[in-house]
KOLVO-586137 format. One record per residue (C-alpha): z, x, y; residue in three letters. Coordinates in steps of 0.05 Angstrom, whole numbers, padded with zeros to 5 digits, always signed. Layout:
! residues N
ZXYALA...
! end
This chain:
! residues 397
-00802+01299+02368MET-00811+01375+02358ASN-00764+01429+02376ASN-00694+01422+02403ILE-00671+01478+02449TYR-00596+01491+02457LEU-00589+01522+02525CYS-00531+01552+02565GLY-00501+01592+02511HIS-00468+01651+02541THR-00457+01688+02479GLY-00412+01690+02417SER-00356+01736+02448GLU-00328+01666+02462ASN-00323+01642+02392ARG-00319+01571+02418GLY-00393+01579+02446CYS-00412+01605+02376GLU-00377+01547+02340ALA-00416+01494+02386ILE-00481+01526+02365ILE-00466+01532+02291ARG-00439+01460+02287SER-00494+01429+02330THR-00547+01460+02288ALA-00508+01432+02224TYR-00507+01362+02252ILE-00581+01363+02271LEU-00599+01391+02206ASN-00559+01340+02168ARG-00599+01289+02210LEU-00667+01322+02186SER-00680+01362+02247VAL-00699+01432+02226THR-00728+01464+02287ASP-00669+01485+02325VAL-00673+01542+02374SER-00618+01571+02419ALA-00624+01610+02486MET-00574+01662+02493THR-00544+01710+02546PHE-00516+01757+02492ASP-00570+01765+02440TYR-00548+01829+02406ASP-00474+01806+02395TYR-00498+01736+02370ASP-00540+01773+02318CYS-00481+01819+02302PHE-00445+01751+02285LEU-00506+01729+02244HIS-00517+01666+02289LEU-00592+01681+02282ASN-00582+01658+02209ASP-00574+01587+02233VAL-00619+01579+02294VAL-00680+01613+02320ASN-00646+01657+02374LEU-00682+01672+02436LEU-00653+01719+02494PRO-00652+01697+02564TYR-00694+01737+02610LYS-00653+01786+02650SER-00662+01791+02725LYS-00691+01853+02756PRO-00659+01881+02817VAL-00711+01854+02862SER-00701+01783+02834ILE-00625+01791+02840LYS-00634+01809+02918ALA-00678+01753+02933ILE-00633+01706+02897SER-00572+01730+02936TYR-00609+01721+03001ILE-00632+01650+02983LYS-00560+01629+02960ARG-00523+01664+03018LYS-00571+01644+03079PHE-00615+01589+03052LEU-00565+01550+03011ASN-00609+01552+02951ASP-00566+01568+02889GLY-00614+01554+02836THR-00676+01598+02853TRP-00652+01660+02812GLY-00629+01614+02753SER-00699+01584+02752LYS-00728+01653+02738TYR-00681+01660+02679ILE-00708+01595+02648HIS-00780+01612+02659LYS-00796+01640+02590ASP-00762+01576+02558LEU-00809+01531+02597PHE-00868+01570+02579SER-00853+01551+02508LYS-00837+01482+02514LEU-00886+01427+02488ASN-00887+01349+02492LYS-00834+01322+02446GLY-00786+01379+02455ASP-00716+01366+02475ILE-00665+01406+02513ILE-00589+01407+02500PHE-00547+01438+02554ASN-00488+01464+02511VAL-00449+01492+02567GLY-00393+01444+02552GLY-00341+01461+02608ASP-00387+01495+02658THR-00376+01439+02706TYR-00302+01450+02706CYS-00299+01516+02742TYR-00351+01550+02785HIS-00416+01518+02814THR-00460+01514+02751PRO-00526+01539+02784TYR-00555+01557+02718ILE-00544+01482+02690SER-00573+01459+02757TYR-00634+01500+02749ALA-00645+01478+02677LEU-00636+01406+02694ASN-00685+01410+02754GLU-00739+01441+02715MET-00729+01397+02657ALA-00737+01336+02707SER-00797+01362+02740SER-00831+01381+02671SER-00812+01313+02644LYS-00778+01346+02584ILE-00715+01303+02557PRO-00649+01336+02573SER-00579+01321+02543VAL-00513+01346+02571PHE-00479+01358+02504TRP-00405+01356+02488GLY-00387+01363+02557CYS-00320+01362+02597SER-00316+01352+02674VAL-00255+01354+02720ASP-00240+01306+02777GLU-00271+01349+02832ARG-00336+01319+02806LEU-00319+01255+02843LEU-00324+01288+02906ASN-00382+01335+02894ASN-00449+01301+02911ASN-00487+01359+02884ARG-00456+01354+02814MET-00469+01277+02816LYS-00541+01284+02834GLU-00549+01336+02778ASP-00514+01290+02728LEU-00560+01231+02741ASN-00620+01278+02723LYS-00598+01282+02650TYR-00630+01237+02601SER-00565+01230+02562TYR-00497+01256+02572ILE-00447+01263+02514VAL-00374+01270+02538ALA-00328+01300+02484ARG-00266+01263+02507GLU-00248+01198+02542THR-00219+01229+02606LEU-00283+01266+02623SER-00323+01205+02600TYR-00292+01162+02651ASN-00299+01211+02709ILE-00370+01216+02690ILE-00380+01139+02688LYS-00356+01135+02759LYS-00407+01187+02778SER-00474+01164+02751ILE-00517+01103+02766SER-00536+01087+02692ASP-00480+01091+02647ASP-00523+01066+02590LYS-00544+01141+02582LYS-00469+01161+02575LEU-00439+01170+02506PHE-00369+01188+02478LEU-00362+01233+02415ALA-00321+01287+02389CYS-00338+01361+02403ASP-00391+01380+02351PRO-00344+01439+02327ALA-00304+01388+02290PHE-00359+01396+02237TRP-00356+01474+02238LEU-00352+01498+02166GLU-00306+01554+02151ASP-00326+01618+02112SER-00278+01657+02067TYR-00247+01721+02092VAL-00192+01761+02067GLU-00125+01739+02101LEU-00087+01794+02139PRO-00028+01833+02112GLU+00036+01794+02116TYR+00001+01728+02121PHE+00032+01676+02078ILE-00017+01622+02060GLU+00007+01553+02082ASN+00074+01580+02109ASN+00045+01622+02172THR+00048+01601+02241VAL-00020+01616+02276GLY-00017+01636+02351ILE-00075+01642+02399ASN-00065+01663+02471LEU-00109+01667+02529SER-00102+01708+02592PRO-00119+01643+02631LEU-00048+01615+02615ILE-00009+01669+02644PHE+00007+01685+02716SER+00010+01758+02693ASP+00006+01774+02619CYS+00028+01845+02633ASN+00091+01819+02663ASN+00149+01810+02611PRO+00182+01766+02661ASP+00125+01715+02660ASP+00150+01649+02638ILE+00093+01644+02585ILE+00110+01715+02558CYS+00185+01698+02555GLN+00173+01631+02518ASN+00128+01664+02467ILE+00179+01719+02455ASN+00233+01666+02444CYS+00190+01629+02396LEU+00172+01689+02355ILE+00244+01708+02350ASP+00266+01640+02328TYR+00209+01638+02273ILE+00229+01711+02249ILE+00305+01698+02251ASN+00312+01628+02232LYS+00254+01608+02186THR+00219+01634+02126GLN+00151+01631+02159MET+00109+01690+02182ASN+00063+01692+02248ILE-00008+01711+02254CYS-00038+01726+02321LEU-00112+01699+02324ILE-00158+01716+02381PRO-00219+01672+02396HIS-00251+01701+02460VAL-00258+01778+02446TYR-00296+01839+02431ASN-00257+01890+02393ILE-00296+01950+02419GLU-00287+01925+02493ARG-00212+01903+02482ASN-00227+01844+02520THR-00191+01775+02532GLN-00146+01744+02480ASP-00145+01808+02433ILE-00117+01850+02492LYS-00061+01803+02502VAL-00046+01790+02427LEU-00044+01866+02414ARG+00013+01874+02466THR+00055+01819+02427ILE+00037+01852+02362PHE+00061+01919+02381GLU+00129+01889+02399ARG+00137+01857+02329TYR+00098+01895+02282LYS+00158+01933+02253SER+00186+01868+02227THR+00129+01861+02177LYS+00131+01785+02193ARG+00079+01786+02244VAL+00002+01802+02234CYS-00057+01802+02278ILE-00131+01789+02264VAL-00157+01857+02285SER-00230+01853+02259ASP-00294+01829+02290GLU-00295+01760+02254LEU-00342+01701+02268SER-00315+01632+02288CYS-00324+01607+02215THR-00282+01663+02189GLN-00229+01653+02242LEU-00230+01577+02224LYS-00214+01597+02152TYR-00152+01637+02171ILE-00128+01580+02220ILE-00139+01528+02160SER-00090+01571+02119LYS-00037+01563+02170CYS+00024+01515+02166ARG+00026+01505+02238PHE-00015+01527+02299PHE-00005+01539+02373ILE-00070+01554+02410GLY-00089+01564+02485ALA-00165+01562+02468ARG-00195+01495+02461THR-00236+01513+02398HIS-00177+01543+02359THR-00146+01476+02370MET-00210+01440+02342ILE-00205+01488+02284ALA-00136+01470+02271ALA-00143+01394+02281TYR-00207+01391+02237SER-00168+01431+02184SER-00110+01382+02185CYS-00062+01437+02209VAL-00005+01409+02257PRO-00023+01437+02323ALA+00005+01447+02394LEU-00041+01463+02450ALA-00021+01506+02508LEU-00063+01470+02557SER-00099+01494+02624TYR-00152+01446+02627SER-00174+01370+02621ILE-00211+01383+02554LYS-00148+01399+02516SER-00111+01337+02542ILE-00170+01292+02533GLY-00183+01312+02459ILE-00111+01306+02442ALA-00109+01236+02473ASN-00170+01212+02435ASP-00147+01245+02370LEU-00073+01222+02368PHE-00073+01164+02418GLY-00034+01204+02471ASN-00026+01278+02487SER+00047+01279+02506GLY+00076+01312+02444LYS+00016+01353+02428TYR-00005+01389+02494VAL+00042+01433+02532VAL+00023+01460+02603SER+00053+01518+02643ARG+00090+01469+02685LYS+00126+01442+02625ASP+00158+01512+02611LEU+00216+01518+02658ILE+00266+01556+02614ASN+00252+01612+02566VAL+00267+01569+02505TYR+00223+01504+02522ASP+00168+01525+02479LEU+00212+01537+02420LYS+00244+01472+02428GLU+00178+01435+02432ILE+00153+01472+02370PHE+00216+01447+02332ILE+00217+01375+02357GLU+00142+01361+02360ASN+00114+01403+02302LEU+00168+01421+02250ILE+00204+01355+02253LYS+00142+01313+02256GLN+00100+01354+02205GLU+00088+01296+02156GLU+00075+01248+02214GLU+00020+01291+02241ILE-00009+01299+02171LEU-00010+01226+02165ASP-00042+01219+02233LEU-00099+01265+02210TYR-00113+01225+02148ARG-00118+01160+02184ARG-00157+01185+02247THR-00199+01243+02232LEU-00254+01213+02189PRO-00273+01160+02241GLU-00265+01207+02298TYR-00308+01260+02267LYS-00365+01213+02250ASN-00370+01195+02326SER-00413+01253+02335ILE-00461+01237+02280PHE-00468+01165+02303ASP-00485+01186+02373VAL-00530+01239+02356THR-00568+01193+02312ASN-00575+01143+02368LYS-00602+01199+02417LEU-00653+01222+02361LEU-00678+01149+02350ASN-00687+01140+02426SER-00729+01204+02432PHE-00771+01181+02373LYS-00786+01117+02413LYS-00805+01154+02474ASP
! end
């Protein structure tokens, strides 16, 4: 076994993607694999966040206009969606040697749009006889009716699902379930790194809140049910408790004012005069954001990897779910997701989130902390056990 290449990394603007690369490298290094490279679609931003300090960072080849045009024609008229994506992977495959291994780290890319980039990667690996691992993945039930996805999954050498719901869906979709494993998301092993806490952050007595535009019907509409529930919750915390609030983005770029930071800034402007609400307004890495989350007393998050940062730091947390991965991870960690995941359909009245926060986090604080103590060690070790099995299998090959 030579190098392991982590592929499908879209860039660290999504700090969850950054967390997967960092934690995967950490796990592999702990198991004596030191030659770890990562392909990236956002090389400059990754270097800005110093991801190149933990892996050998390699930029994906950008497509010139002529290749984009041919790719469009092939996809539109010849039903060939992978031709252009194979062009992107050419540089990688020119570097690969016998004994190298590919990890596709695009964990939830099979949950949304057609994953042509993953299809192309897997086809090229299969034809080149390079072992490939679908690493820390989630899928949704549409996979059961998608023959193209099933065909692709069956090409992987191994698949590691990060929660049981996806594991069971994949198991129904592949012909050889001996290559399927279940383990926690690698980011449960993400280390944190010190950063100065924001002004008005009270250590161990602050409620961290992360929001994503994906959970709103319209985040600019104050009558949106999510907006109303968040405002009601914040009003309650300010008026009825001694806790403060920290708004924490996880998919963002300060310069571009994108994604989470844009939504959170709107909320911050509404409450900043209280001096009880603060916001992470710096361009922090996922390890620094995890440090801040670890100092919260409670956490409410829309982004899955903010939840993983809270869980792995033993912070009682409530997921604002929009996908199978949040439900699946809570199920595996706590035994059920009922009290720990809230979806949009659960919020009918403006005070529903506030009531769930009181009943399921504040009143259950000690119970949740005890659950962490009992379940986290074994749960976290699952990724080491599975990775070790994979590496041993590749050594035999």
